[in-house]
C-alpha positions, -999 to +999 in steps of 0.1 A: +771+457-577+745+431-568+741+398-586+708+391-602+693+357-598+681+343-631+661+310-635+680+300-666+708+275-657+728+286-687+729+322-674+760+336-658+740+349-628+722+317-620+720+310-582+732+274-580+731+271-543+695+280-537+683+262-568+699+229-558+683+232-524+649+239-539+653+210-565+662+187-536+632+198-516+609+193-546+624+158-552+620+148-516+584+160-516+576+139-547+593+109-531+573+113-499+540+117-519+549+086-539+556+065-508+523+076-492+502+070-522+519+038-535+507+013-508+471+021-512+472+023-550+489-010-556+472-034-580+455-063-563+448-094-583+423-117-564+433-147-584+467-146-566+450-154-533+421-177-543+424-213-553+398-217-579+394-226-616+395-196-639+361-181-642+348-196-610+364-171-586+331-156-576+316-189-565+348-198-547+346-165-528+311-173-517+321-208-506+351-195-488+330-168-471+306-194-457+328-224-449+361-209-437+346-188-409+324-217-399+353-241-398+374-216-378+345-212-354+342-249-349+379-252-343+377-224-317+349-241-299+367-274-300+400-261-288+391-233-263+356-241-251+357-279-251+394-281-242+402-306-270+379-332-255+356-345-282+328-357-258+326-322-244+326-308-279+296-329-288+276-315-259+277-280-274+246-269-292+252-265-329+217-253-336+230-218-336+251-221-368+252-184-373+268-179-339+295-204-347+300-187-381+302-153-364+328-164-340+349-178-368+343-146-389+356-124-362+387-146-358+394-146-395+388-109-398+413-102-370+439-124-387+434-107-420+437-072-404+469-084-387+482-097-420+475-064-437+494-046-409+524-069-414+524-064-452+521-026-447+551-026-423+571-047-447+562-022-474+574+007-453+606-010-445+613-019-481+604+016-494+626+033-468+656+014-481+650+030-516 
């Protein structure tokens, strides 16, 4: 006499061993999908990262977009090109404001990408503990 497998857990012939394995596999699949999707679907509130009065976040972003890369570009030129010597720094031509801004923009963009990588790795570490 062979035993019939029935999908009803209340049945006498329910195959508990295979169903538990399948349930576990389905649970793990859902957990993996949740981990993969959750980092990219996290809510991002810009006001957490911008110092600005409420309602002025757009203007603050524009000001930050212009002045932070320019300041970083000037700092780069002062430190690495002029060697922290102010007289050499004054010799540099600042007529090419866009070039100074572009240098700073690339540095800031690299730092932001590195920060995103660090946050993602911390997220993976934290989610693997759960």
